[in-house]
C-alpha positions in Angstrom: 0.3 6.9 -4.4 0.3 7.7 -8.1 -2.9 5.7 -8.9 -4.9 6.6 -5.8 -6.3 9.9 -7.0 -7.1 8.6 -10.5 -9.2 5.8 -9.0 -11.2 8.3 -7.0 -11.5 10.5 -10.1 -12.8 7.7 -12.2 -15.5 6.9 -9.7 -16.4 10.5 -9.3 -16.5 11.1 -13.0 -18.6 8.1 -13.6 -21.2 9.3 -11.1 -21.1 12.8 -12.6 -21.6 11.4 -16.0 -24.6 9.5 -14.9 -26.2 12.6 -13.4 -25.4 14.9 -16.3 -27.2 15.8 -19.5 -26.6 17.6 -22.7 -23.3 19.4 -23.2 -22.1 18.6 -19.7 -22.6 14.9 -20.3 -20.5 15.1 -23.5 -17.7 16.8 -21.6 -17.8 14.2 -18.8 -17.5 11.5 -21.5 -14.4 13.1 -23.0 -12.8 13.6 -19.6 -13.6 10.1 -18.4 -12.2 8.5 -21.6 -9.0 10.6 -21.3 -8.7 9.7 -17.6 -9.2 6.0 -18.2 -6.5 6.0 -21.0 -4.0 7.9 -18.8 -4.7 5.7 -15.8 -4.1 2.5 -17.8 -0.9 4.0 -19.2 0.2 4.9 -15.7 0.1 1.3 -14.8 2.7 0.6 -17.4 4.8 3.8 -17.2 5.0 5.5 -13.8 5.6 9.0 -15.3 2.2 8.9 -16.9 0.7 9.1 -13.4 1.1 12.9 -13.4 -1.2 13.2 -16.4 -3.7 10.8 -14.9 -3.7 12.7 -11.7 -4.4 16.0 -13.5 -7.3 14.4 -15.4 -8.6 13.0 -12.1 -9.1 16.4 -10.4 -12.6 17.2 -11.7 -14.0 13.7 -10.9 -12.3 13.6 -7.5 -13.7 17.1 -6.7 -17.2 15.9 -7.6 -16.8 12.8 -5.4 -15.5 14.9 -2.5 -18.4 17.3 -2.9 -20.9 14.5 -2.8 -19.2 12.8 0.2 -19.0 16.1 2.2 -22.7 16.8 1.5 -23.6 13.4 3.0 -21.2 13.9 5.9 -22.7 17.4 6.8 -26.1 15.9 6.9 -25.2 13.7 9.9 -26.6 15.4 13.0 -24.2 14.1 15.6 -20.9 15.9 15.9 -18.5 13.0 16.3 -19.9 10.8 13.5 -20.1 13.9 11.3 -16.4 14.8 12.0 -15.3 11.2 11.3 -17.3 11.1 8.1 -15.8 14.4 7.0 -12.3 13.1 7.7 -13.1 9.9 5.8 -14.3 11.9 2.8 -11.1 13.9 2.7 -9.0 10.8 2.9 -11.0 9.0 0.3 -10.7 12.0 -2.1 -6.9 12.2 -1.6 -5.7 8.6 -1.0 -2.2 9.5 -2.1 -1.6 11.6 1.0 -2.7 8.8 3.3 -0.4 6.4 1.5 2.5 8.7 1.9 1.8 9.1 5.6 1.6 5.3 6.0 4.5 4.3 3.8 6.7 7.0 5.3 6.3 5.8 8.9 9.0 3.1 8.7 11.5 5.6 7.3 10.6 8.1 10.0 11.0 5.5 12.7 14.3 4.4 11.2 15.6 8.0 11.2 14.4 8.6 14.8 15.9 5.4 16.0 19.3 6.3 14.4 19.2 9.8 16.0 18.6 8.4 19.4 21.2 5.7 19.1 23.9 8.1 17.8 23.2 10.8 20.3 23.4 8.2 23.1 26.7 6.9 21.9 28.0 10.4 21.3 28.7 9.8 17.6 28.1 12.3 14.8 25.5 11.6 12.2 24.4 13.2 8.9 21.6 15.7 9.1 20.8 15.0 5.4 22.4 13.7 2.2 24.2 16.9 1.5 26.7 16.0 4.3 28.1 13.4 2.0 29.4 16.1 -0.3 32.5 16.3 1.9 33.9 13.3 0.1 34.7 15.7 -2.7 38.1 16.1 -1.2 39.0 12.5 -2.1 40.7 11.7 -5.4 38.4 11.0 -8.3 36.9 7.5 -8.0 33.8 5.4 -8.3 32.0 5.4 -5.0 30.1 2.5 -3.6 27.4 4.3 -1.7 23.7 3.9 -0.7 21.1 4.7 -3.3 19.7 7.8 -1.7 22.9 9.8 -1.5 24.4 8.8 -4.8 22.5 11.4 -7.0 23.8 14.2 -4.8 27.3 12.8 -4.9 27.2 12.6 -8.7 25.8 16.1 -9.1 28.0 17.9 -6.6 31.4 16.1 -6.7 33.7 14.8 -9.3 33.1 11.2 -8.3 31.2 8.5 -10.1 28.4 6.4 -8.6 27.1 2.8 -8.9 23.4 3.2 -8.6 20.6 5.5 -7.4 16.8 5.2 -7.1 16.1 5.1 -10.9 13.8 2.4 -12.2 16.0 1.7 -15.2 19.0 0.7 -13.2 17.6 -2.3 -11.5 20.6 -4.6 -11.6 23.0 -2.1 -10.1 20.4 -1.1 -7.5 20.0 -4.8 -6.5 23.8 -5.1 -6.1 24.1 -2.1 -3.9 21.3 -3.3 -1.6 22.7 -6.9 -1.6 26.2 -5.6 -0.7 25.1 -3.5 2.3 22.7 -6.1 3.6 24.7 -9.2 2.7 27.8 -10.7 4.3 31.2 -9.0 4.0 32.4 -11.6 1.5 29.5 -10.8 -0.8 30.0 -7.1 -0.4 33.7 -7.4 -1.2 32.9 -9.3 -4.4 30.3 -6.7 -5.5 32.5 -3.7 -4.7 35.4 -5.2 -6.7 33.0 -6.0 -9.6 32.2 -2.4 -10.0 35.8 -1.2 -9.6 34.8 1.1 -6.7 37.6 3.1 -5.1 35.8 3.9 -1.9 32.8 2.8 0.2 30.9 5.8 1.4 28.0 6.0 3.8 26.3 8.9 5.5 25.4 7.4 9.0 22.1 8.1 10.6 20.1 8.6 7.4 17.0 6.4 6.6 18.6 4.0 4.1 21.7 2.8 6.1 19.5 2.6 9.2 17.0 0.4 7.4 20.0 -1.7 6.2 21.1 -2.2 9.8 17.6 -3.0 11.0 16.9 -5.4 8.2 20.2 -7.2 8.3 21.7 -6.8 11.8 24.6 -9.1 10.9 25.0 -7.7 7.4 28.0 -5.9 5.9 26.9 -2.3 6.9 25.7 -3.3 10.3 29.0 -4.9 11.1 31.0 -2.0 9.6 28.9 0.5 11.6 29.6 -1.4 14.8 33.3 -0.8 14.3 34.3 -4.1 12.7 37.1 -3.8 10.2 38.0 -5.7 7.1 41.4 -6.1 5.6 40.2 -4.9 2.2 38.9 -1.5 3.5 41.0 1.3 4.9 39.2 4.0 6.9 39.6 7.5 5.5 39.1 10.6 7.6 36.9 13.3 6.2 37.6 16.4 8.3 34.6 18.3 9.6 32.0 15.8 8.3 30.2 12.9 9.8 30.3 11.0 6.5 32.2 7.7 6.7 34.5 6.6 4.0 36.8 3.6 3.4 39.3 3.2 0.7 39.2 -0.2 -1.1 42.7 -1.7 -1.0 44.1 -4.7 -2.9 
């Protein structure tokens, strides 16, 4: 998604450079050089993608204008419409990527909603529902990656990992715990000294855990299976699920 627009921008800028002369050509050379540098840097550092995308706008606009001109020249309505749509997608590949990559999460969320409604069980509308665990004594929470930032920011608790690229080992351990077997989960929870296991049921991440590992720790815990090292803790007025880690 980050590199899609820069690629389009590079192609568009290259064609614009080829067709330009004089001062305009010099400007396209400068822009293309800056775009190429930013694009290469974005392959190494994701945050540089924002700069690469900004530099890509003029080239992408030229590419889009050229493609739309060709599309409008098509006499038949259906082919012209399809060509126009293809031009828009080609000029903004990141949007198409977001739509495609977001489909599994959307399906996971929809599947969870249907299942919980059928079973008459409450589910979290979004990650903010997890804030209710703020009533628990201060502890380290072993929770899915997506809700951990909100928990750290809005409660007095500590977290294990969230979706940050510099915390890869802890991220792996959280994923391995929820999708692995209960024994593996127990060892990982103990390793981090977590006081509670906390999950917001029905959100994308735990549902993907369940679908990916139907016999994994979270899937079994969600089905109602209990383990002697976890004690259920009621959180009044909230669908969030919490278990105290006991000796």
